[in-house]
N, C-alpha and C positions, 0 to 999 in steps of 0.2 A: 798122175803121180800118187804113188803109194806112201804110207806113213813113213816107212823107213828112208825114202828120199827127202821127205819133208823135214825129218829130224836131222838127217845129215846136213842139210842145206842150212838150217838155223845153228846147228853146232859149229859149221865152217864160219857163218856169219859171227858167232860168239868169238871164235878164234882171231878173226880179222880185228874186231873191236879190241880185244885184249892186247894183241900185238901192237896196235896202233897207240893204245894208251901207255904201254910199256916202252915206246919209242923205237919199236921195230919197224923198219920201212917196209911197206908193200904199196901196190898200185893204187890203194885207196887212201893211204894214210895222210899224204900232203894236203889233199882236199878236206878230209874229215878234221884234222887238226886245225886247219885254217878256220873252219866253220865253228868248231868249239871255242876258239879263242875269240871269235868276233860276233858271237850271238848276242852278247850284251849290248851291242850297238842298236840291235832291233828291240830287245827286251832287257831292260837294266837289271832285273831280278836274275838273269841268267848269266851270272858270273861264270868264267871259264872253270873255276873250281867246283862250282855246283853241277855245270854240265857234265864235267868229268866224273863227278861222284855218281850222277844219274846212269851215265853211260857205263861205267864199271859195274854198278849193281846189277844192271841187265847182262852184260857180257859174261859175268861170273856165273850167272845161272844158265847161260846157253852153252851147256856142254852136252856131249852124246849121253853121258851117264845121267845127267839130271833131267834131260828132256825124255829119255826112255823111261825113267822111274815115274816120271809125272804122267806120261801117256798110258803106261801100263795099267793105271787105275781105270782105264776107259776101254775095255776090250772092243766095244763097238767102233773105235776108230780105225781098226784094221778092217772093217767091212767096206764093200764096195757100194758107196753112197752117191745119190746124185747131189752135186754141189749146190749150195744156196747162195744167194745173194745177201749179204750182211751189211747194212749201215752202220758205220760206228761214228758217233759223233763225240770228238775228244775234247777233254778239258785243257787248259793251258797253264795251270797254276805252278807246275814245276816241270823241269825238262823231261821230255819222253814219258809223260804220265799216261798217254794212250797206247803205249808199246804193248803191254799185257793184252790188250783187246786185240790188237793187231796180230800178235802171235797166236792168240786162242783161235781166232777165225781161220787163220791159214793153217794151223796144225791140224785143224778138223777137216781140211780139204775144201773149205768153202772160198768163195771170192768176197774181197772187202771193198765197200765204197767208203772212203773215209773222208770225213769233214774234219779237218784239223782246226784247232784254235789259230787265230791270227797271232797269238803270242808264242806258239810252239808248233811251227808248221816246217821250217827248214830241215831240222835235225832228223825227223823221223822219215821225211821224203828221202834224205839222203841216205839214210840206212836202208830204206826200201830199195833204193837204186843199187845198193851193194848186194842185197839178197837177190834180186834179179839178174844181177851179173853172176852171181854164184850159181844160180839155177834159173835160166831164162824162162822155165815153165811157169814161173810165178808172175811174169809180166801180164798174162791174161788174167790174173786172179786178183790184181791190185790196181785200184784207181783212186785217185784224190780229187776232190771237188771243192769249189768255193761256192758253188750254187746250191739250189734247193736239190735235196736228195730225192730221187725218183726211182721207181722200178727196183724194189727191194723186197726181200722176204721176211726179214727180221731187223730189228734195231736195237743197238746198244748205245745208250746216251749218257754222258756224264756231265753234270754242271751243278749249279747252285740250287738251293731250294725254290728260287724264283724261276729259273730256266726249266726247272723239272716240271712246273705247271704248263709251260708252253709244250714241252716234250709229251706230255700225258695227253694234251689237247690233239696234237698232231699225229702222235705215234700210237695212241692208245689201242686202236683197232688192230694193230700188227703184234705178233710175238715180240716182246721186248723186255729188256733191262734197263730201267731208268733209275740213275743214281742221284742222290741229293747231297747235301753238305754233311760230312761226318768229321769228327775230330778224335784225336787220341789222348789218353790220360796216362799218368804214371802213379803207381802206388808205391809209397816209400814207408818202409817199417822202422826207419831210424838206425838200422844195423848196417847199412851200406858201407862198402869200402870207398876210399878215394877214387879208386879206379872206376868202381861202378857208378859213382857220382859224375865222373869226368865223362864217362860214356853216355850218361843221361843228358849231358850238354849236347852231344851229337844229336840226340833225338829231338831236342828243343830247337837248336840254332840252325841245323842244316837246312838249306833252301830258305832261310830266313823265316822258317816256321810256316811256310805257306802250303805245305802238303797235308793232306787229310790224315797221314801216319805220323806227322810231327806231334810231339806232345805240347798240348796247349794249357793243360791244367794238371796239377799234381795233388794228390792227397796225402796228407802227412799226419803222424800221431799228434794227440794234443801236447803242446809244449815243445814241438820240435825246434831245435836251433838251426835257422836257416843259413847261418854264417859258414857252417861246415860245407853246405852245398854250394853256396855262391863262391867260396874260396876256391872251389875246384873248377870253377867256370872262367877263370881269368884269361885262360888262353883263347877264349871266344870273344874278348872285349874288342877286338878289332872289327867286329860286325858294325860298330857305330860309325865307322868311317865310310860306309856305304850310304851314298846320299838318300835314297828312297827309305831305307830302314831308319836312317837318323830322323828324316822327316816325320815318320810314324811315331817314333820315340818322343820327339819333342811335342807333337800334337797331344798324344795321350798323357804326357806328363802334365801339360798345360790344362788339360780337361780335369785331371784328378786334383790339381792344385785349387782350381777354381771351385770345384765342388767339395773341396776340403775332405776328400777321400783319404783314407789310410793306405798307404802303399810302402814297398821298399824300393830304394832306387840303387842299383849296382854301378850306374854310369852308363850302362848298355843294355839294361833289361829292368823293366818295371815288374814287381811282384805284388799282386794284389788278391786279398781274399774275395772270393766271389762263388756263387753257387752255379753260375754257367760253366758250361766246359769250352766254348769257343771263344777264345781270347783273341784281341786285335794284335797285329804285327808289333813286336817289341814289348809285349806284355805277357807274363805268365800268371795265370790264375792258380789259387791253391784253395784247399779246404781242410780243416781239420777233421779227423774221424775219432770216434770214441772206441769203437770196437771193430774187429775184421768182419764180424757177422753183420753189422749194421752197414759198413761199407759194401759188402757183397750184395745187400739188399739194394742199396742206392744204385750201383752199377748196373744191377740187373733191370732196374726201372729206365736206366738211360741207354740200354744196349742198342736201340735203333739209332742212336746219335753217335755211338763210339765206333771208331774204325778198328783200333787196337789198344790194348792195355800193356803197358810196359812195367816190368817189375821182376822181382826175384822169382815169382811163381807163374809168370806170364811171358810176354815177349822179352828175351834178355835186353839189359841196358845196352844201348848203342846199335840195336838191330831194327829199330822201328822202321827205317827207311831201307832196309835190305830184306824185303819180302821174298819167299820163295816162290816158285812157279805155282805151287798149289795155294798160296795165300791169296784168295780172291777178295777184291774190293766189295765192302758191305756184307761179306760172307756168302755172296751169291756165286755159285758154281757156274762159271761161264761156259765151260766145256759141256757140262751136263745140260745146260739150256740149249745149246747149239745141236747137241746130239738128239734130244728129245724131239726136234722138229724135222730131223731127216727121214727120207725115203731110202731105206738101204737094202741091198741084196746081200744076203750073208755069204761069206767067202765059202767056196767049195771046200767041204771037209774031206 
């Protein structure tokens, strides 16, 4: 299967997903919509709203124009190459978090052996089935397993800092990408509009803040008035009605009260001054900065722990969880990694 067919297949998959989410009936829509609505029974964090958001973010990127523009940056993708077997161990913190690796492996013409998280298995398997229905040639390139992964040429594994040590031990001898915990931050200059601050709320609250691209900490200028910010987040107050989120909120609030820590309480979010960047669910950390130059130095020191930076001069407010195809996790180019280990025969010129 050549690159053109692979692009066309994923483009058609994107169209099917967009049509389904838009309420247009097709032969896949009823089953897919039922799955989207019911995933929360298996994983309470996967509300229908959040699953729709994750699916839409992916579907909107899967157009022929986007896929062609993305792959044009890698001329080697058009070469006649021997397919590799790529093991992909997926995280399960937000819906479809492993899809980009799934796409990257297959767009390179390789085969994927995917070990999904028990927290996020059904949806990506269902989407894989749709892709195989669109183009049956993919059936021989995709397999899912719950067992120990064997017989592969390279591995891409995503997990926590703890699981990364396990991955390093077992997969270190293979070509690999092993991802650890990362978090995202936002830089506030104090001149943000109400609209920008509302969009920042999406970066914080979407997926209950569980994604590595969710903003877990903000940097604000000395003397910043938080009321302008929090007043623009009232539309997110309903998040406290989610049982698991509320449990985290109550627990963290109790800890801070017992420890006599200073914090601000919006009734649905706790805001606490802290030099760490990874905040617990229901908590947003902040830190004051004296100057932009000092802040730049600090973020540079933390770059290996930061997934993305949101702000006027960085990722636009509200776009943290809308990465483009070329926005690679941890800044590691997955396509480049896969291409470097291929044995290719140049196309006849």
